[in-house]
C-alpha positions in Angstrom: 78.2 -61.9 -44.4 75.4 -59.7 -43.4 72.4 -58.9 -45.7 70.2 -55.9 -45.0 66.8 -55.0 -46.5 66.3 -51.4 -45.4 63.0 -50.0 -46.5 60.9 -46.9 -45.9 59.4 -48.1 -42.6 61.5 -50.9 -41.3 64.9 -52.6 -41.4 65.4 -56.4 -41.8 68.8 -57.9 -41.4 70.3 -61.4 -41.7 73.5 -63.0 -40.7 74.2 -65.4 -43.6 76.5 -68.4 -43.6 78.7 -69.2 -46.6 76.3 -71.9 -47.7 73.3 -69.4 -47.6 71.9 -70.6 -44.3 70.4 -67.8 -42.1 72.3 -67.9 -38.8 70.4 -65.0 -37.2 68.0 -62.3 -38.2 66.7 -59.0 -37.0 63.4 -57.2 -37.7 63.0 -53.7 -36.3 61.3 -50.4 -37.0 63.6 -47.6 -38.1 63.1 -47.3 -41.8 65.0 -44.8 -43.9 62.5 -42.0 -43.3 63.3 -42.1 -39.5 67.1 -41.7 -40.0 68.3 -38.1 -39.6 70.6 -36.5 -42.2 74.0 -38.1 -42.0 72.8 -40.7 -39.6 72.8 -43.9 -41.7 76.3 -45.2 -40.6 75.3 -44.9 -36.9 71.9 -46.4 -37.5 73.3 -49.4 -39.3 76.1 -49.9 -36.8 73.6 -49.9 -33.9 71.5 -52.5 -35.7 74.2 -55.0 -36.6 76.8 -54.3 -33.9 76.7 -57.9 -32.4 77.4 -59.5 -35.8 80.2 -57.0 -36.5 81.7 -57.8 -33.0 81.4 -61.5 -33.9 83.7 -61.0 -36.9 81.5 -60.2 -39.9 83.2 -57.8 -42.2 81.0 -57.7 -45.3 77.5 -56.1 -45.6 75.2 -56.1 -48.6 72.4 -53.6 -48.5 69.2 -53.5 -50.6 65.9 -51.6 -50.6 65.0 -48.0 -50.3 68.2 -47.2 -48.6 69.6 -46.9 -52.1 66.9 -44.4 -53.2 67.2 -40.7 -53.5 65.9 -40.4 -49.9 68.3 -43.0 -48.6 72.0 -43.3 -47.7 73.4 -43.2 -51.2 71.4 -43.2 -54.4 72.1 -46.3 -56.5 71.3 -45.8 -60.2 68.7 -48.2 -61.6 70.1 -51.1 -63.6 68.3 -52.0 -66.8 66.8 -55.4 -67.3 67.6 -58.1 -68.2 69.6 -58.6 -65.0 70.7 -61.6 -62.9 73.0 -62.0 -59.9 76.2 -61.3 -61.9 74.9 -58.1 -63.5 73.5 -56.8 -60.2 76.7 -57.7 -58.4 78.7 -55.8 -61.0 76.5 -52.7 -60.5 76.7 -52.6 -56.6 78.0 -49.4 -55.1 80.7 -49.3 -52.4 79.9 -47.2 -49.3 82.7 -46.2 -46.9 82.1 -47.7 -43.5 84.7 -48.2 -40.8 85.3 -51.8 -39.9 83.4 -53.5 -42.7 83.1 -53.6 -46.5 79.6 -52.4 -47.6 78.1 -52.6 -51.0 74.7 -51.3 -52.1 72.5 -53.2 -54.5 70.9 -51.2 -57.3 67.3 -51.2 -58.2 66.1 -52.4 -61.6 64.3 -50.6 -64.5 62.5 -51.6 -67.6 60.0 -50.1 -70.1 56.6 -51.2 -71.2 55.6 -51.6 -74.8 54.8 -47.9 -75.1 58.2 -46.8 -73.7 56.9 -45.9 -70.2 59.6 -46.7 -67.5 59.0 -49.0 -64.6 61.2 -49.4 -61.5 61.8 -51.6 -58.5 64.1 -51.3 -55.5 64.4 -54.2 -53.1 62.2 -56.7 -54.9 65.0 -57.6 -57.2 66.6 -59.7 -54.4 63.5 -61.8 -54.0 63.2 -62.3 -57.7 66.8 -63.3 -58.0 66.1 -66.1 -55.4 62.9 -67.1 -57.3 64.8 -67.2 -60.6 67.3 -69.6 -59.1 64.6 -71.9 -57.9 62.1 -71.8 -60.8 64.0 -71.2 -64.1 61.7 -69.7 -66.7 58.6 -68.4 -65.0 56.2 -65.5 -64.4 56.5 -64.4 -60.7 54.1 -62.2 -58.7 55.1 -60.3 -55.6 51.9 -58.8 -54.2 52.0 -55.7 -52.0 51.4 -52.0 -51.9 53.0 -51.9 -55.3 52.7 -55.4 -56.7 55.4 -56.7 -59.1 54.9 -59.1 -61.9 58.3 -60.3 -63.4 59.4 -62.5 -66.2 62.2 -64.8 -65.1 64.4 -66.5 -67.7 67.6 -68.5 -67.2 68.3 -66.9 -63.8 67.6 -63.4 -64.9 64.8 -60.8 -64.5 64.0 -59.9 -68.1 61.0 -57.6 -67.6 58.5 -56.6 -65.0 55.4 -54.4 -64.4 54.2 -52.6 -61.3 50.6 -52.3 -60.1 49.6 -49.9 -57.4 46.9 -52.3 -56.2 47.6 -52.2 -52.4 47.9 -48.5 -52.3 44.8 -47.9 -54.4 42.8 -50.2 -52.1 43.9 -48.3 -49.0 43.0 -45.0 -50.6 39.7 -46.1 -52.1 38.5 -48.0 -49.0 39.3 -45.1 -46.6 39.0 -41.8 -48.5 36.2 -42.2 -51.1 32.4 -42.6 -51.0 33.0 -46.3 -50.8 34.2 -45.9 -47.2 30.7 -44.7 -46.2 29.1 -48.0 -47.2 31.7 -50.4 -45.9 32.5 -51.8 -42.5 35.6 -53.6 -41.2 35.3 -57.3 -40.6 36.5 -60.7 -41.7 37.2 -61.5 -45.3 34.2 -62.4 -47.4 35.3 -65.0 -50.0 32.1 -64.9 -52.0 32.2 -61.1 -52.3 35.9 -61.2 -53.2 35.1 -63.7 -56.0 32.3 -61.5 -57.3 34.8 -58.6 -57.5 37.2 -60.8 -59.5 34.4 -61.8 -61.9 33.4 -58.1 -62.3 37.0 -57.2 -63.2 36.8 -59.4 -66.2 33.7 -57.8 -67.6 33.3 -54.8 -69.8 33.3 -51.2 -68.6 36.7 -50.6 -67.2 38.0 -50.0 -63.7 36.6 -46.6 -63.1 33.1 -47.7 -64.0 33.5 -50.9 -62.0 34.5 -48.9 -58.9 31.3 -46.9 -59.0 29.4 -50.2 -59.3 30.5 -51.0 -55.8 28.5 -48.0 -54.6 25.4 -48.7 -56.7 25.3 -52.4 -55.7 25.1 -51.2 -52.1 22.3 -48.7 -53.0 20.3 -51.5 -54.6 20.8 -53.8 -51.6 22.9 -56.2 -53.7 26.1 -55.7 -51.7 26.2 -55.7 -47.9 28.4 -53.2 -46.0 30.4 -56.0 -44.6 31.0 -57.3 -48.1 32.2 -54.0 -49.7 35.9 -54.3 -48.8 36.2 -57.8 -50.0 34.4 -57.0 -53.2 36.7 -54.0 -53.8 39.7 -56.1 -53.0 38.6 -58.7 -55.6 37.8 -56.0 -58.1 41.3 -54.4 -57.8 43.2 -57.7 -57.7 41.1 -59.0 -60.5 42.0 -56.1 -62.7 45.7 -56.5 -61.8 45.7 -60.2 -62.6 43.7 -59.8 -65.8 46.2 -57.1 -67.1 49.2 -59.2 -66.1 47.9 -62.4 -67.8 46.8 -60.5 -70.9 50.4 -59.2 -71.3 52.1 -62.5 -70.7 49.6 -65.2 -71.6 51.0 -67.3 -68.7 49.0 -70.1 -67.3 51.3 -70.7 -64.3 52.4 -68.2 -61.7 55.1 -68.3 -59.0 53.6 -66.4 -56.0 55.5 -65.0 -53.0 53.6 -63.0 -50.3 52.5 -63.0 -46.7 49.9 -65.7 -46.0 46.7 -63.6 -46.2 47.7 -61.7 -49.3 49.0 -64.8 -51.0 45.7 -66.5 -50.3 43.7 -63.7 -52.0 46.0 -63.7 -55.1 45.9 -67.4 -55.3 42.1 -67.4 -55.2 41.9 -64.8 -58.0 44.5 -66.6 -60.2 42.8 -70.0 -59.8 39.4 -68.3 -60.6 41.1 -67.1 -63.8 42.2 -70.6 -64.7 45.9 -70.2 -63.7 48.0 -72.7 -61.7 49.8 -71.3 -58.7 52.9 -72.3 -56.7 53.4 -70.4 -53.5 56.8 -69.6 -52.0 58.0 -68.4 -48.6 57.9 -64.6 -49.0 61.1 -64.2 -46.9 63.4 -64.6 -50.0 65.7 -61.6 -49.4 68.4 -63.4 -47.6 68.6 -66.1 -50.4 68.7 -63.4 -53.1 71.4 -61.4 -51.3 73.4 -64.6 -50.9 73.3 -65.2 -54.7 74.5 -61.7 -55.4 77.2 -62.1 -52.8 78.3 -65.3 -54.5 78.8 -63.3 -57.8 80.8 -60.8 -55.7 82.9 -63.8 -54.6 82.1 -62.9 -51.0 81.0 -66.5 -50.3 
């Protein structure tokens, strides 16, 4: 089978053996925002043509390709959801020469009834749930996800706009005037994590990054790391307050995983890191429920 994670800015595809082994893979630019109207069938065929020619006849898609801006909008599936529930909610897409199904995103609500959504991350979480059992999982990123995993299912999750907020604050606010690009500053990052656990709230803490600089207590080369620690610290503090977890399963690219691991350990939490490339494994689990493998 072929598994495809088609996001806003890129396409990642895998040729997956019946036992789940990745036989071949493709990473390319060409996210959904670059595809012209009506152009999704041709764009997909171009990307996976060699595998189709080699005899693959089943393709499972996930990611933003199932959003309102994508090929076909796949309605969100309500948690709790595992491979069987997700497989049952996949949507068929007509495609000459292959059977294509589209994985839905997931939705849940917080304690106050405010909805939350994910699209694409569910495949990674399905793979983690298979490996870890009952756990709290963290997928850091532009919009970080924290998910409760129980008996192979995703039972609840929260999203934190930490990565996007860091990008905006570090480039488009007064903090940009007092910071310079450079290597990570672990001590400044740790100071930010500590500050996040103190009184005053995020908005007050953010201005503190400015005043610390004015009082010569934060160097320009430390500002970005302090801000990173502050934002990740607030995210971690909120997630731990909601769940009470003392152990976290963490999957992210190496640099980001290192930052989150440092913040979590600083907060007294044990961490187990996983390879972030979990999509193929998650798609294989869903395909197994479809009886494709």
